Every structure is written in structure tokens, then in C-alpha cells.
N, CA, C and O of each residue as an XYZ file, in Angstrom:
692
protein
N     -18.049    121.085    -21.227
C     -17.667    120.282    -20.255
C     -18.497    120.077    -19.101
O     -18.497    119.071    -18.391
N     -19.391    121.379    -18.929
C     -20.511    121.325    -17.882
C     -21.664    119.993    -17.726
O     -22.350    119.745    -16.734
N     -21.630    119.304    -18.933
C     -22.752    118.831    -19.005
C     -22.459    117.236    -19.023
O     -23.291    116.331    -18.954
N     -21.062    117.139    -19.134
C     -20.263    115.934    -18.790
C     -19.607    115.640    -17.340
O     -19.224    116.574    -16.635
N     -19.505    114.354    -16.955
C     -18.988    113.864    -15.802
C     -17.931    112.766    -16.245
O     -17.836    112.154    -17.309
N     -17.105    112.709    -14.998
C     -16.186    111.594    -14.918
C     -16.274    110.024    -15.394
O     -15.398    109.198    -15.650
N     -17.560    109.973    -15.402
C     -18.324    108.574    -15.778
C     -18.312    108.596    -17.528
O     -18.313    107.501    -18.091
N     -18.304    109.456    -18.100
C     -18.505    110.129    -19.578
C     -17.016    109.613    -20.157
O     -16.849    108.922    -21.162
N     -16.309    109.967    -19.545
C     -14.664    110.151    -20.091
C     -14.092    108.578    -19.998
O     -14.259    107.873    -19.003
N     -13.312    108.106    -21.345
C     -12.899    107.139    -21.588
C     -11.324    107.873    -21.878
O     -10.914    108.734    -22.656
N     -10.642    106.933    -20.685
C      -8.886    107.148    -20.932
C      -8.408    106.010    -21.981
O      -8.817    104.862    -22.154
N      -7.408    106.747    -22.603
C      -6.844    105.899    -23.424
C      -5.179    105.800    -22.966
O      -4.610    106.669    -22.305
N      -4.677    104.812    -23.365
C      -2.893    105.095    -23.090
C      -2.248    105.847    -23.986
O      -2.661    105.799    -25.145
N      -1.232    106.608    -23.705
C      -0.616    107.569    -24.564
C       0.764    107.536    -24.590
O       1.193    106.844    -23.667
N       1.763    108.089    -25.395
C       3.344    108.003    -25.068
C       3.625    108.639    -23.816
O       2.901    109.499    -23.313
N       4.568    108.252    -23.378
C       4.995    109.333    -22.249
C       5.610    110.340    -22.284
O       6.229    110.517    -23.334
N       5.725    111.393    -21.237
C       6.050    112.534    -21.368
C       7.711    112.945    -20.715
O       7.832    112.852    -19.494
N       8.403    113.193    -21.177
C       9.666    113.621    -20.313
C       9.818    115.452    -20.167
O       9.834    116.382    -20.973
N       9.901    115.330    -18.800
C       9.973    116.878    -18.700
C      11.218    117.187    -18.126
O      11.685    116.681    -17.106
N      11.657    117.926    -18.739
C      13.358    118.756    -18.614
C      12.996    119.754    -17.276
O      12.026    120.495    -17.112
N      13.924    119.534    -16.567
C      14.371    120.596    -15.014
C      13.858    121.993    -15.392
O      13.291    122.684    -14.545
N      14.062    122.450    -16.744
C      13.524    123.814    -16.907
C      12.160    124.191    -17.690
O      11.800    125.202    -18.294
N      11.509    122.843    -17.397
C      10.061    123.019    -17.914
C       9.899    122.510    -19.324
O       8.710    122.472    -19.641
N      10.644    122.146    -20.177
C      10.524    121.878    -21.720
C      10.128    120.474    -21.315
O      10.228    119.905    -20.227
N       9.599    120.023    -22.604
C       9.132    118.475    -22.690
C       9.400    118.342    -23.801
O       9.640    119.236    -24.613
N       9.387    116.732    -24.037
C       9.256    115.893    -25.088
C       8.417    114.510    -24.970
O       8.104    113.949    -23.920
N       8.179    114.165    -26.062
C       7.221    112.912    -26.069
C       8.576    111.742    -26.037
O       9.722    112.040    -26.374
N       8.270    110.772    -25.697
C       8.839    109.513    -24.996
C       8.535    108.462    -26.009
O       7.472    107.859    -25.864
N       9.403    108.112    -27.141
C       9.120    106.899    -28.218
C      10.020    105.993    -27.668
O       9.747    104.905    -28.175
N      10.716    105.903    -27.089
C      11.309    104.896    -26.477
C      12.468    105.343    -25.226
O      13.013    106.424    -25.002
N      12.569    104.048    -24.557
C      13.057    104.563    -23.063
C      14.197    102.972    -22.666
O      13.713    101.873    -22.395
N      15.358    103.194    -22.717
C      15.854    101.944    -22.181
C      16.997    102.200    -21.271
O      17.675    103.222    -21.373
N      17.224    101.253    -20.355
C      18.501    101.420    -19.318
C      19.488    100.943    -20.344
O      19.169    100.184    -21.259
N      21.198    101.612    -20.082
C      22.150    101.590    -20.802
C      23.066    101.893    -20.097
O      22.655    102.597    -19.174
N      24.236    101.702    -20.052
C      25.785    102.054    -19.687
C      26.106    103.214    -20.953
O      25.976    103.001    -22.158
N      26.582    104.550    -20.271
C      27.166    104.984    -21.011
C      28.633    104.915    -21.231
O      29.075    103.900    -20.694
N      29.635    105.679    -21.874
C      31.012    105.650    -22.314
C      31.835    105.255    -21.204
O      32.764    104.450    -21.278
N      31.351    106.017    -19.901
C      32.118    105.885    -18.992
C      31.867    104.686    -17.867
O      32.478    104.454    -16.824
N      30.805    104.054    -18.441
C      30.570    103.139    -17.778
C      29.283    103.309    -16.702
O      28.889    102.385    -15.990
N      28.797    104.443    -16.714
C      27.712    104.736    -15.610
C      26.214    104.272    -16.170
O      26.102    103.966    -17.357
N      25.384    104.241    -15.524
C      24.047    103.623    -15.641
C      23.291    104.971    -16.137
O      23.380    105.991    -15.455
N      22.521    104.947    -17.379
C      22.008    105.715    -17.928
C      20.922    105.645    -18.546
O      20.878    104.462    -18.885
N      19.723    106.296    -19.036
C      18.507    105.485    -19.654
C      18.652    106.316    -20.783
O      18.676    107.542    -20.680
N      18.761    105.644    -21.989
C      18.615    106.191    -23.186
C      17.487    106.596    -23.739
O      16.843    105.663    -24.220
N      17.048    107.556    -23.842
C      15.682    108.009    -24.625
C      15.919    108.576    -26.100
O      16.882    109.221    -26.513
N      14.705    108.133    -26.820
C      14.282    108.489    -27.983
C      13.203    109.242    -28.193
O      12.086    108.726    -28.140
N      13.387    110.711    -28.489
C      12.364    111.560    -27.904
C      11.995    112.274    -29.467
O      12.728    112.260    -30.456
N      10.780    112.822    -29.354
C       9.994    113.619    -30.256
C       9.943    115.135    -29.222
O       9.158    115.268    -28.282
N      10.646    115.859    -29.521
C      10.611    117.034    -28.655
C       9.231    117.882    -28.838
O       8.542    117.785    -29.854
N       9.037    118.390    -28.174
C       7.686    119.589    -28.358
C       8.256    120.815    -29.106
O       9.446    121.127    -29.060
N       7.449    121.386    -29.697
C       8.185    122.966    -30.613
C       8.882    123.666    -29.677
O      10.032    124.004    -29.956
N       8.212    124.075    -28.166
C       9.221    124.953    -27.458
C      10.284    124.585    -27.242
O      11.182    125.411    -27.406
N      10.618    123.330    -26.827
C      11.865    122.732    -26.803
C      12.854    122.777    -28.027
O      14.064    122.930    -27.853
N      12.295    122.640    -29.253
C      12.940    122.719    -30.629
C      13.264    123.921    -30.889
O      14.388    124.104    -31.357
N      12.384    125.063    -30.664
C      12.970    126.603    -30.713
C      14.028    126.769    -29.519
O      15.178    127.119    -29.785
N      13.700    126.560    -28.440
C      14.722    127.107    -27.039
C      15.988    126.649    -27.582
O      16.925    127.428    -27.760
N      16.053    125.312    -27.874
C      17.747    124.410    -28.039
C      18.103    124.367    -29.459
O      19.087    123.702    -29.783
N      17.296    125.114    -30.516
C      17.806    124.986    -32.040
C      17.837    123.810    -32.398
O      18.897    123.549    -32.968
N      16.885    122.652    -32.292
C      17.113    121.269    -32.593
C      16.866    120.974    -34.343
O      15.756    120.906    -34.872
N      17.688    120.882    -34.785
C      17.400    120.669    -36.119
C      16.650    119.090    -36.418
O      16.568    118.164    -35.611
N      16.134    119.130    -37.877
C      15.602    117.807    -38.170
C      16.706    116.805    -38.675
O      17.660    117.271    -39.298
N      16.637    115.681    -38.478
C      17.412    115.070    -39.226
C      17.457    114.384    -40.301
O      16.592    114.691    -41.122
N      18.376    113.308    -40.680
C      18.313    113.460    -42.241
C      17.019    112.986    -42.914
O      16.841    113.415    -44.054
N      16.003    112.101    -42.354
C      14.594    112.090    -43.043
C      13.746    113.335    -43.036
O      12.699    113.459    -43.671
N      14.421    114.453    -42.081
C      13.265    115.572    -41.956
C      12.597    115.519    -40.385
O      12.086    116.573    -40.006
N      12.575    114.607    -39.649
C      12.290    114.592    -38.552
C      12.915    115.141    -37.584
O      14.138    115.218    -37.709
N      12.494    115.505    -36.752
C      12.903    115.923    -35.265
C      12.577    114.814    -34.112
O      11.592    114.704    -33.381
N      13.462    114.233    -34.191
C      13.736    112.987    -33.193
C      15.249    112.928    -32.755
O      16.180    112.708    -33.530
N      15.368    113.169    -31.318
C      16.841    112.976    -30.779
C      17.026    111.832    -30.230
O      15.938    111.283    -30.060
N      17.933    111.183    -29.854
C      18.583    110.413    -28.840
C      19.627    111.069    -28.003
O      20.678    111.582    -28.388
N      19.006    110.932    -26.400
C      19.649    111.387    -25.437
C      20.188    110.585    -24.501
O      19.859    109.449    -24.845
N      20.945    110.510    -23.333
C      21.245    109.823    -22.317
C      21.375    110.203    -21.531
O      22.411    110.862    -21.442
N      20.581    110.138    -20.449
C      20.452    110.777    -19.068
C      20.943    109.738    -17.791
O      20.647    108.544    -17.744
N      21.704    110.417    -16.836
C      22.092    109.653    -15.704
C      20.661    109.062    -14.816
O      19.650    109.720    -14.570
N      20.865    108.003    -14.536
C      19.389    107.362    -14.026
C      19.295    107.756    -12.600
O      18.204    107.554    -12.067
N      20.440    108.391    -11.736
C      20.143    109.017    -10.601
C      19.675    110.512    -10.662
O      19.422    111.079     -9.599
N      19.551    111.161    -11.817
C      18.777    112.034    -12.185
C      17.555    112.172    -13.048
O      17.157    113.206    -13.585
N      16.978    110.879    -13.104
C      15.549    110.730    -13.810
C      14.693    110.125    -13.034
O      15.103    109.109    -12.474
N      13.347    110.545    -12.792
C      12.590    109.886    -12.073
C      11.160    109.774    -12.730
O      10.684    110.625    -13.482
N      10.505    108.533    -12.315
C       9.473    108.304    -13.060
C       8.385    108.829    -12.573
O       7.788    108.017    -11.866
N       7.781    110.029    -12.666
C       7.151    110.517    -11.783
C       5.479    110.120    -11.768
O       4.771    110.453    -10.817
N       4.917    109.326    -13.010
C       3.423    109.007    -12.982
C       3.472    107.615    -13.763
O       2.964    107.696    -14.881
N       3.947    106.412    -13.440
C       3.668    105.206    -14.406
C       1.971    104.998    -14.845
O       1.649    103.984    -15.463
N       1.281    105.695    -14.596
C      -0.424    105.420    -15.290
C       0.039    105.338    -16.739
O       0.811    106.217    -17.121
N      -0.344    104.378    -17.599
C      -0.260    104.275    -19.056
C      -0.858    105.590    -19.556
O      -0.217    106.222    -20.396
N      -2.100    106.085    -19.089
C      -2.977    107.107    -19.406
C      -2.121    108.368    -19.489
O      -2.163    108.994    -20.548
N      -1.238    108.879    -18.355
C      -0.702    109.979    -18.054
C       0.689    109.738    -17.540
O       1.123    110.230    -16.499
N       1.475    108.802    -18.492
C       2.946    108.665    -17.688
C       4.029    109.737    -17.885
O       4.062    110.401    -18.921
N       4.846    109.891    -16.969
C       5.812    111.414    -17.014
C       6.616    111.026    -16.148
O       6.500    110.466    -15.057
N       7.820    111.549    -17.031
C       9.258    111.419    -16.306
C       9.985    112.644    -15.946
O       9.998    113.252    -17.016
N      10.569    113.339    -15.124
C      11.493    114.354    -14.716
C      12.702    113.784    -14.795
O      13.098    112.649    -14.529
N      13.424    115.111    -15.356
C      14.843    114.942    -15.548
C      15.355    116.120    -14.631
O      14.763    117.196    -14.540
N      16.247    115.877    -14.117
C      16.764    117.128    -13.178
C      17.973    117.457    -13.813
O      19.106    117.127    -13.464
N      17.494    118.403    -15.155
C      18.686    118.789    -16.070
C      18.071    119.442    -17.163
O      16.865    119.254    -17.320
N      18.810    120.325    -18.108
C      18.117    120.977    -19.146
C      18.173    119.638    -20.321
O      18.344    118.447    -20.060
N      17.999    120.176    -21.459
C      17.773    119.471    -22.366
C      19.474    119.426    -22.977
O      19.927    118.309    -23.225
N      20.082    120.256    -23.130
C      21.626    120.090    -22.695
C      22.301    119.890    -21.725
O      23.449    120.335    -21.722
N      21.828    119.195    -20.651
C      22.491    118.726    -19.462
C      23.232    119.727    -18.287
O      24.088    119.448    -17.447
N      22.505    121.061    -18.604
C      23.331    122.057    -17.741
C      21.875    122.032    -16.377
O      20.717    121.619    -16.449
N      22.528    122.573    -15.434
C      21.716    123.188    -13.915
C      20.983    124.426    -14.187
O      21.181    125.151    -15.162
N      20.180    124.605    -13.321
C      19.519    125.830    -12.932
C      19.495    126.252    -11.306
O      19.858    125.472    -10.425
N      19.036    127.535    -11.069
C      19.093    127.688     -9.555
C      17.889    126.388     -9.002
O      18.011    125.670     -8.009
N      17.017    126.394     -9.773
C      15.698    125.359     -9.386
C      16.148    123.938     -9.136
O      16.062    123.229     -8.133
N      16.759    123.684    -10.584
C      17.484    122.522    -10.446
C      18.217    122.008     -9.480
O      18.101    120.892     -8.974
N      19.129    123.010     -9.183
C      20.039    122.764     -7.923
C      19.300    122.462     -6.464
O      19.810    121.760     -5.591
N      17.981    123.130     -6.355
C      17.013    123.104     -5.005
C      16.524    121.711     -5.335
O      16.557    120.991     -4.337
N      16.073    121.098     -6.445
C      15.675    119.806     -6.680
C      16.687    119.009     -6.321
O      16.395    118.153     -5.487
N      17.720    119.036     -6.681
C      18.949    117.958     -6.566
C      19.356    118.156     -5.090
O      20.038    117.260     -4.592
N      19.018    119.233     -4.319
C      19.312    119.138     -2.869
C      20.356    119.527     -2.673
O      20.737    119.438     -1.506
N      21.246    120.093     -3.625
C      22.625    120.662     -3.763
C      22.715    121.680     -2.597
O      23.463    121.388     -1.665
N      21.968    122.946     -2.554
C      21.898    124.062     -1.646
C      21.899    123.433     -0.174
O      22.814    123.551      0.641
N      20.677    122.731      0.010
C      20.422    121.860      1.178
C      21.783    121.113      1.718
O      22.125    120.988      2.894
N      22.481    120.640      0.521
C      23.574    119.493      0.935
C      25.088    120.878      1.415
O      25.988    120.712      2.238
N      24.829    122.106      0.538
C      25.611    123.014      0.995
C      25.676    123.789      2.675
O      26.601    124.196      3.377
N      24.029    123.718      2.847
C      23.858    124.122      4.501
C      24.165    123.019      5.336
O      24.658    123.220      6.446
N      23.905    121.771      4.886
C      24.274    120.671      6.053
C      25.683    120.615      6.048
O      26.012    120.330      7.200
N      26.850    120.762      5.219
C      27.904    120.674      5.106
C      28.321    122.220      6.097
O      29.080    121.996      7.040
N      27.916    123.543      5.934
C      28.409    124.608      6.560
C      27.796    124.249      7.950
O      28.286    124.877      8.888
N      26.790    123.329      8.261
C      26.253    123.370      9.494
C      27.231    122.406     10.500
O      27.600    122.692     11.639
N      27.514    121.255      9.774
C      28.622    120.278     10.191
C      29.908    120.930     10.538
O      30.417    120.739     11.642
N      30.534    121.802      9.511
C      31.718    122.534      9.950
C      31.444    123.422     11.306
O      32.338    123.462     12.151
N      30.379    124.040     11.492
C      30.343    124.628     12.585
C      29.721    124.128     13.814
O      29.654    124.770     14.862
N      29.199    122.761     13.595
C      29.160    122.010     14.847
C      30.733    121.387     15.417
O      31.051    121.134     16.579
N      31.509    121.256     14.233
C      32.701    120.580     14.518
C      33.673    121.603     15.326
O      34.343    121.264     16.302
N      33.647    122.700     14.856
C      34.085    123.886     15.752
C      33.514    123.993     17.356
O      34.166    124.162     18.387
N      32.289    123.855     17.199
C      31.675    123.935     18.447
C      32.094    122.867     19.357
O      32.271    123.109     20.551
N      32.245    121.814     18.910
C      33.108    120.410     19.708
C      34.014    121.009     19.959
O      34.209    121.347     21.127
N      34.948    121.375     18.877
C      36.397    121.600     19.449
C      36.124    122.357     20.446
O      36.243    121.846     21.559
N      35.716    123.674     20.360
C      35.552    124.383     21.727
C      35.175    123.897     23.048
O      35.605    124.360     24.105
N      34.257    122.833     22.916
C      33.617    122.191     24.545
C      35.024    121.488     24.602
O      35.538    121.728     25.694
N      35.752    120.776     23.880
C      36.819    119.925     24.233
C      37.564    120.712     25.008
O      37.817    120.422     26.177
N      38.000    121.829     24.396
C      39.173    122.895     24.802
C      38.553    123.194     26.400
O      39.227    122.975     27.406
N      37.367    123.650     26.427
C      36.592    123.978     27.849
C      36.819    122.863     28.940
O      37.313    123.120     30.038
N      36.414    121.588     28.546
C      36.347    120.766     29.438
C      37.924    120.351     29.638
O      38.099    120.045     30.817
N      38.766    120.276     29.096
C      40.388    119.986     29.246
C      40.300    121.251     30.116
O      40.429    120.904     31.290
N      40.164    122.316     30.029
C      40.447    123.421     30.897
C      39.733    123.015     32.188
O      40.447    123.028     33.191
N      38.512    122.673     32.338
C      38.070    122.492     33.562
C      39.015    121.208     34.159
O      39.685    121.341     35.183
N      38.980    120.148     33.498
C      39.393    118.767     34.311
C      40.981    119.373     35.205
O      41.325    118.969     36.316
N      41.857    120.561     34.234
C      43.074    121.049     34.602
C      42.667    121.674     36.073
O      43.256    121.458     37.132
N      41.292    122.659     35.823
C      41.309    123.355     37.223
C      41.080    122.344     38.446
O      41.540    122.500     39.577
N      40.116    121.052     37.915
C      39.516    120.714     39.160
C      41.136    119.808     39.733
O      41.393    119.777     40.937
N      41.934    119.245     38.862
C      43.069    118.355     39.236
C      44.058    119.043     39.656
O      44.984    118.436     40.194
N      44.125    120.725     39.496
C      45.526    121.079     39.907
C      44.954    122.696     40.119
O      45.277    123.636     39.393
N      44.347    122.745     40.889
C      43.888    124.635     41.366
C      44.969    125.186     41.907
O      45.067    126.284     41.359
N      45.953    125.039     42.769
C      47.058    126.061     42.875
C      47.820    126.107     41.570
O      48.283    127.238     41.423
N      48.086    125.395     40.687
C      48.864    125.574     39.503
C      47.933    126.507     38.383
O      48.395    127.374     37.641
N      46.216    125.997     38.496
C      45.750    126.866     37.753
C      45.704    128.793     38.032
O      45.759    129.754     37.265
N      45.552    128.605     39.842
C      45.658    129.939     39.957
C      47.104    131.063     39.792
O      47.130    132.287     39.665
N      48.053    130.203     39.847
C      49.567    130.849     39.691
C      49.404    130.832     38.463
O      50.113    131.782     38.131
N      48.838    130.302     37.252
C      49.365    130.459     35.828
C      48.046    131.346     35.281
O      48.092    131.866     34.166
N      46.989    131.465     36.056
C      46.144    132.548     35.325
C      45.640    133.425     36.020
O      45.297    134.435     35.405
N      45.384    133.397     37.612
C      44.846    134.094     38.074
C      46.316    135.338     39.147
O      46.279    136.526     39.468
N      47.202    134.422     39.319
C      48.349    135.498     39.825
C      48.998    136.445     38.886
O      49.680    137.259     39.508
N      49.023    136.637     37.454
C      49.387    137.626     36.655
C      48.322    138.489     36.602
O      48.535    139.541     35.999
N      47.430    138.354     36.986
C      46.123    139.338     36.726
C      46.470    140.216     38.161
O      46.749    141.415     38.177
N      46.390    139.382     39.278
C      46.732    140.137     40.685
C      47.802    140.779     40.580
O      47.806    141.891     41.108
N      48.996    140.336     39.912
C      50.448    141.279     39.701
C      50.022    142.547     39.223
O      50.098    143.601     39.853
N      49.580    142.397     38.106
C      49.303    143.687     37.250
C      48.332    144.419     38.108
O      48.589    145.615     37.970
N      47.310    144.256     38.951
C      46.485    144.824     39.592
C      46.806    145.453     40.867
O      46.187    146.424     41.304
N      47.812    144.868     41.474
C      48.516    145.228     42.989
C      48.674    146.717     42.811
O      47.795    147.445     43.273
N      49.887    147.327     42.080
C      49.841    148.843     42.226
C      48.962    149.631     41.937
O      49.214    150.790     42.267
N      47.447    149.362     41.149
C      46.477    150.074     41.230
C      45.694    149.845     42.637
O      45.051    150.685     43.267
N      45.906    148.578     42.935
C      45.082    148.582     44.360
C      45.946    149.377     45.427
O      45.480    150.341     46.034
N      47.223    148.911     45.612
C      48.049    149.964     46.656
C      47.843    151.469     46.113
O      47.557    152.168     47.086
N      47.873    152.084     45.161
C      47.539    153.337     44.842
C      45.954    153.748     45.432
O      45.868    154.802     46.062
N      45.001    153.113     45.275
C      43.759    153.183     45.866
C      43.807    153.424     47.378
O      43.632    154.532     47.886
N      43.994    152.583     47.884
C      44.348    152.101     49.703
C      45.029    153.229     49.659
O      44.346    154.195     49.999
N      46.003    153.446     49.400
C      46.816    154.928     49.730
C      45.673    156.356     49.711
O      45.224    157.062     50.615
N      45.567    156.351     48.854
C      44.260    157.634     48.651
C      43.083    157.653     49.708
O      42.647    158.609     50.349
N      42.694    156.328     49.708
C      42.055    155.816     50.536
C      42.046    156.325     52.149
O      41.053    156.726     52.756
N      43.602    156.185     52.748
C      44.227    156.418     53.995
C      44.047    157.954     54.315
O      43.691    158.510     55.354
N      44.446    158.510     52.953
C      44.519    160.160     53.110
C      43.500    160.630     53.308
O      43.480    161.565     54.108
N      42.543    160.304     52.832
C      41.095    160.909     52.791
C      40.685    160.822     54.072
O      39.564    161.220     54.390
């Protein structure tokens, strides 16, 4: 390869490749938009799985002895990574059997969505606490004598006997 440069390389269109979320791959023989039985938008792929995918998922040959499969993939989980006819690549955020993995959940943003939900919940609690504190401040500003009677008087009443004892001890010394 050292004696060649990029001008010497001729590119040819090739069949697209579908990359599953766990890294296994298949050649795309056909792909078209469809609706599944539930009426959801899907891509219907006809695939020729690579040997590693066949082995991993124990895919059996069809009646003709070929290993060609038809699968439907939700459109929102399938992305065209590279439309170049020389190197067309699709990515499906799922495994061949439609499962998730930790890495796929990261790509889907599920863990980030959970973090966002948790932060939103914490934010709601903080806002509630601020609302309660603001209400208390308004009560103090609008009716200071009532606030003192309600919140400070009980404290003073509890402390009065202690203060009285301390002052008597102070007088005796």
C-alpha cells in the first residue's frame, strides 16, 4: 500500500451495511419504509447476516439454504450514518433480537433522560422549599407581632426559667 496513493484507488458502489447496537453486522439487500402490525413506522430490511451475527444469534438457513432474513426496525431507532454509495452504513439502536444493552441505552439517551428526570424532581422540591420560605417571609413582613408571638415567644418561655436561674447564680457570686 506504500507505493499507492489515493488517486490510484477507484471506488465502486457497494451494498449497504446495517450495524446493530451490539456491533454485529449484516449486508442490506433491501430496505423500505413500512407500517408494522401496530401501525408504527418501521423500516423493513432484507439482510444477509455476516457469519458472526449468524453464529451469535443461531440464525438458521431458509428453505433455499440461504441465510437471508427479513426484519422490521422502528424508524426512530434506525439511523443512516453514511449515505455515500461506496460506504453506506445504517445503525440500529438495538440488537438483532430487539434487545437493549447498557451501551445501547446510553446511545438512546435513556440514562441521560433518567438523570434529567431526577434533576427536575430535585428542582421541583427546591422550588417548593423556596415557595414555603417566601411565604414565611411575607408572613413576617405583614404581621411581625403575630410571628414573634407564634415563633419566638415559645422559645423565650422555655428559656425563661434557665435565664432566671443563671441570673440568681450571678447575683449570689
